[in-house]
C-alpha positions as CSV (number, residue, x, y, z in Angstrom):
1,X,14.3,9.3,-15.6
2,X,17.1,7.4,-14.0
3,X,16.8,3.5,-15.4
4,X,20.6,3.3,-15.0
5,X,21.4,0.5,-12.7
6,X,22.0,1.9,-9.6
7,X,24.3,0.7,-7.0
8,X,23.3,-0.4,-3.4
9,X,26.0,1.8,-1.8
10,X,24.4,5.0,-3.0
11,X,23.2,7.9,-0.9
12,X,19.6,9.3,-0.4
13,X,18.2,10.0,-3.8
14,X,14.7,11.9,-4.9
15,X,13.6,12.3,-8.2
16,X,11.0,12.0,-11.0
17,X,10.6,8.6,-12.6
18,X,8.9,8.9,-16.0
19,X,6.0,6.3,-16.4
20,X,3.8,6.0,-19.4
21,X,1.9,9.3,-19.7
22,X,3.1,10.3,-16.1
23,X,5.9,10.4,-13.8
24,X,6.2,9.0,-10.1
25,X,7.8,10.8,-7.0
26,X,10.6,8.6,-5.9
27,X,12.8,8.4,-3.0
28,X,15.1,6.1,-2.6
29,X,17.6,5.8,0.9
30,X,19.7,3.2,-0.9
31,X,21.9,1.4,1.3
32,X,23.1,-2.1,1.3
33,X,19.9,-3.2,3.1
34,X,17.2,-5.5,1.9
35,X,15.2,-2.7,-0.3
36,X,11.6,-2.1,0.8
37,X,8.9,-0.6,-1.2
38,X,6.4,1.5,0.4
39,X,2.7,1.7,-1.1
40,X,0.5,4.2,-0.2
41,X,-3.5,4.6,0.8
42,X,-5.6,6.2,-1.4
43,X,-4.9,9.7,-1.4
44,X,-2.3,9.3,0.9
45,X,2.0,10.1,-0.4
46,X,4.9,8.9,0.4
47,X,5.3,11.1,3.8
48,X,2.7,9.0,5.9
49,X,5.7,6.2,6.4
50,X,8.3,8.3,8.1
51,X,7.8,6.5,11.2
52,X,8.1,3.4,10.3
53,X,11.1,4.3,8.1
54,X,12.6,5.9,11.4
55,X,11.8,3.1,13.3
56,X,13.3,0.3,10.7
57,X,16.1,2.4,10.3
58,X,19.4,2.5,8.2
59,X,19.4,-1.2,8.2
60,X,17.0,-1.8,5.2
61,X,16.9,0.1,2.0
62,X,13.9,2.2,2.2
63,X,11.8,3.1,-1.4
64,X,9.1,5.2,-1.4
65,X,6.7,7.1,-4.3
66,X,3.6,8.6,-4.6
67,X,0.9,7.1,-6.7
68,X,-0.5,9.2,-10.3
69,X,-1.7,12.6,-9.3
70,X,-0.8,11.9,-5.8
71,X,1.9,14.0,-3.6
72,X,4.1,15.3,-6.4
73,X,3.9,12.7,-8.9
74,X,2.0,14.0,-12.2
75,X,-1.4,13.1,-13.4
76,X,-2.3,10.4,-15.9
77,X,-5.0,9.3,-17.9
78,X,-5.2,6.4,-16.4
79,X,-5.8,5.6,-12.6
80,X,-6.7,2.1,-13.0
81,X,-5.4,-0.7,-9.9
82,X,-3.8,-3.0,-12.3
83,X,-1.6,0.5,-13.4
84,X,-1.2,1.0,-9.8
85,X,0.8,-2.6,-9.8
86,X,2.2,-2.2,-12.7
87,X,4.5,0.9,-11.1
88,X,5.4,-0.9,-8.7
89,X,7.4,-2.5,-11.5
90,X,8.7,0.4,-13.2
91,X,9.9,2.2,-9.6
92,X,11.7,-0.6,-8.3
93,X,13.2,-0.9,-12.6
94,X,13.9,2.6,-12.3
95,X,16.4,2.1,-9.0
96,X,18.1,-0.7,-10.3
97,X,16.0,-3.4,-7.5
98,X,15.8,-7.2,-8.9
99,X,13.8,-8.3,-5.6
100,X,12.3,-6.2,-2.7
101,X,10.0,-6.5,0.6
102,X,6.8,-4.3,0.0
103,X,4.7,-3.1,2.3
104,X,1.6,-1.7,1.9
105,X,-1.3,0.1,4.0
106,X,-4.9,0.4,2.7
107,X,-4.9,0.5,-0.8
108,X,-1.3,-0.3,-1.1
109,X,-2.2,-3.5,0.4
110,X,-4.2,-4.4,-2.3
111,X,-1.3,-3.1,-4.3
112,X,1.5,-5.1,-2.3
113,X,-0.6,-8.2,-2.1
114,X,-1.3,-8.5,-6.2
115,X,2.6,-7.8,-6.8
116,X,3.5,-10.4,-4.2
117,X,1.2,-12.9,-5.5
118,X,2.7,-12.2,-9.1
119,X,6.2,-12.1,-8.6
120,X,7.2,-14.9,-5.9
121,X,10.9,-14.6,-7.6
122,X,11.1,-10.7,-7.1
123,X,9.5,-10.6,-4.2
124,X,11.1,-11.3,0.0
125,X,7.9,-10.8,1.8
126,X,4.5,-8.8,2.0
127,X,3.3,-6.8,4.7
128,X,-0.1,-6.2,4.7
129,X,-1.7,-3.3,6.8
130,X,-4.8,-2.7,7.1
131,X,-6.1,-3.6,3.7
132,X,-6.6,-6.7,1.3
133,X,-8.9,-8.1,3.2
134,X,-11.4,-10.4,0.7
135,X,-14.6,-9.0,1.4
136,X,-17.6,-8.0,-0.4
137,X,-18.2,-5.1,1.4
138,X,-19.2,-3.5,-2.2
139,X,-22.7,-5.0,-2.1
140,X,-23.3,-2.8,0.6
141,X,-22.5,0.6,-1.1
142,X,-24.9,2.9,-2.6
143,X,-23.0,3.6,-5.9
144,X,-24.6,6.3,-7.2
145,X,-24.4,7.6,-3.5
146,X,-21.0,7.0,-3.5
147,X,-20.5,9.6,-6.5
148,X,-22.5,11.8,-5.3
149,X,-20.7,11.7,-2.1
150,X,-17.2,12.4,-4.3
151,X,-18.7,15.1,-5.9
152,X,-19.7,17.2,-2.7
153,X,-16.1,16.6,-1.5
154,X,-14.3,18.0,-4.8
155,X,-13.9,21.3,-2.9
156,X,-12.3,19.8,0.0
157,X,-9.2,18.4,-2.3
158,X,-7.3,21.4,-2.1
159,X,-7.1,21.7,1.2
160,X,-6.5,17.8,2.1
161,X,-3.6,17.8,-0.6
162,X,-2.4,20.6,1.9
163,X,-1.7,18.1,4.7
164,X,-0.7,15.3,2.7
165,X,-3.9,13.8,1.5
166,X,-6.3,14.0,-1.4
167,X,-5.6,13.7,-5.2
168,X,-5.6,15.9,-8.5
169,X,-8.3,14.0,-9.6
170,X,-11.7,14.1,-10.7
171,X,-14.5,13.2,-8.2
172,X,-15.7,11.2,-10.8
173,X,-12.0,9.3,-11.5
174,X,-11.6,9.1,-7.7
175,X,-15.3,7.6,-7.0
176,X,-14.4,4.9,-10.1
177,X,-10.8,4.2,-8.2
178,X,-12.7,3.6,-4.7
179,X,-15.7,1.4,-6.6
180,X,-13.1,-0.5,-8.6
181,X,-11.2,-1.3,-5.4
182,X,-14.7,-2.6,-3.7
183,X,-14.4,-5.2,-7.2
184,X,-10.9,-5.9,-6.4
185,X,-11.9,-6.5,-2.7
186,X,-14.5,-9.1,-3.9
187,X,-13.6,-12.4,-1.5
188,X,-13.8,-14.6,-4.7
189,X,-11.8,-12.0,-6.7
190,X,-8.6,-11.5,-4.0
191,X,-9.0,-14.7,-2.1
192,X,-7.3,-16.6,-4.9
193,X,-4.8,-13.7,-5.3
194,X,-4.0,-14.5,-1.6
195,X,-3.8,-18.4,-1.8
196,X,-1.4,-18.0,-4.6
197,X,1.0,-15.8,-2.1
198,X,4.3,-18.4,-1.6
199,X,6.5,-15.6,0.3
200,X,6.4,-14.6,3.8
201,X,3.3,-12.2,4.9
202,X,1.8,-10.7,7.8
203,X,-0.8,-8.6,8.7
204,X,-1.4,-5.8,10.6
205,X,-4.5,-4.6,11.6
206,X,-6.4,-2.1,13.2
207,X,-8.8,-2.0,16.0
208,X,-12.6,0.4,15.5
209,X,-13.9,1.7,12.6
210,X,-12.3,3.9,9.3
211,X,-13.4,6.9,7.4
212,X,-16.8,6.0,5.8
213,X,-17.6,2.3,7.5
214,X,-20.7,2.0,9.9
215,X,-21.4,0.3,13.0
216,X,-19.2,-3.2,12.7
217,X,-18.3,-3.2,9.0
218,X,-14.6,-3.0,9.4
219,X,-14.4,-6.0,12.0
220,X,-16.5,-8.0,9.9
221,X,-14.4,-7.3,6.8
222,X,-11.0,-8.2,9.0
223,X,-12.9,-11.6,10.0
224,X,-12.6,-12.5,6.8
225,X,-8.6,-13.0,7.0
226,X,-8.9,-16.3,8.9
227,X,-9.9,-18.0,6.2
228,X,-7.2,-16.4,4.3
229,X,-4.6,-17.5,7.3
230,X,-6.2,-21.0,7.4
231,X,-5.5,-21.9,3.1
232,X,-2.5,-20.3,2.9
233,X,0.4,-21.1,5.4
234,X,2.4,-18.5,4.3
235,X,0.0,-16.0,5.8
236,X,-0.1,-14.9,8.9
237,X,-2.0,-12.1,11.0
238,X,1.0,-10.4,13.0
239,X,-0.7,-8.3,15.1
240,X,-3.9,-6.2,15.7
241,X,-3.4,-3.1,17.2
242,X,-5.0,-0.3,19.3
243,X,-5.4,2.1,17.2
244,X,-8.1,2.8,14.2
245,X,-7.5,2.8,10.0
246,X,-6.8,6.1,9.5
247,X,-4.1,6.8,12.3
248,X,-2.8,3.4,12.7
249,X,1.0,4.2,10.7
250,X,1.0,7.3,13.1
251,X,0.2,5.3,16.4
252,X,0.9,1.6,15.8
253,X,4.5,2.1,13.7
254,X,6.5,0.0,16.3
255,X,4.5,-3.0,15.4
256,X,4.4,-2.6,11.7
257,X,8.0,-2.2,11.4
258,X,8.6,-5.2,13.6
259,X,6.3,-7.1,11.2
260,X,9.0,-6.0,8.2
261,X,11.4,-7.4,10.5
262,X,9.7,-10.6,11.0
263,X,8.9,-11.1,7.3
264,X,12.9,-10.0,6.2
265,X,13.8,-13.1,8.5
266,X,16.1,-10.8,11.2
267,X,13.2,-11.4,14.1
268,X,10.8,-9.4,15.6
269,X,13.2,-7.7,18.3
270,X,16.1,-7.2,16.0
271,X,17.1,-3.2,14.7
């Protein structure tokens, strides 16, 4: 572990940060710019942010990491949402960062939203990409069917990991994590979290469906954000882009980077 104070002028650092019973793979570009902490999608890795990072350039300090059992991070006995939020603190502490801009995609958007809501004095702002949308979608899910689906997909996990997806978790652990995410997304649970955010926050939404969604389900989930924006003046919808949930980081990275600049107070056009 490297938990000593890190000079912001240091060059890129890559290594493992021990946390409890695991260790997280972390990359920190260093530099004097505003630190940006990237939270990944549920089964994605830090590599998914490479286009956004390249678009933002060296004017920011980019800190990426793999969640427990994803990418190069080690496995754990605890994959709960609360642990994933706490891991943000562990990564920032290990890199000597007191205050950061947080950005998350999909599951990572929930992590970023909770962290920003709980740590206003430590948050520059938040960018939420296709996630943290209060909606009771879990009520429409066949829970036992979800568990069976993850069991059937078990053989695909090694193949998915080869292309940067998947996790070294059991099918039961993956199902539990998905179900927990649905409970966290409930309007009565997530709504108060979003209402407490006091820092500049921008949503970037995709169009169309996502893997596993049916009909207009994804659009109904996105529609919930209008209530969030109406209640909290710190939160705005920055853009709705043509790409879908799965390819938004690859196809609309420029818009996402623009939202980061806006939240950072640099304006959408500055580089």
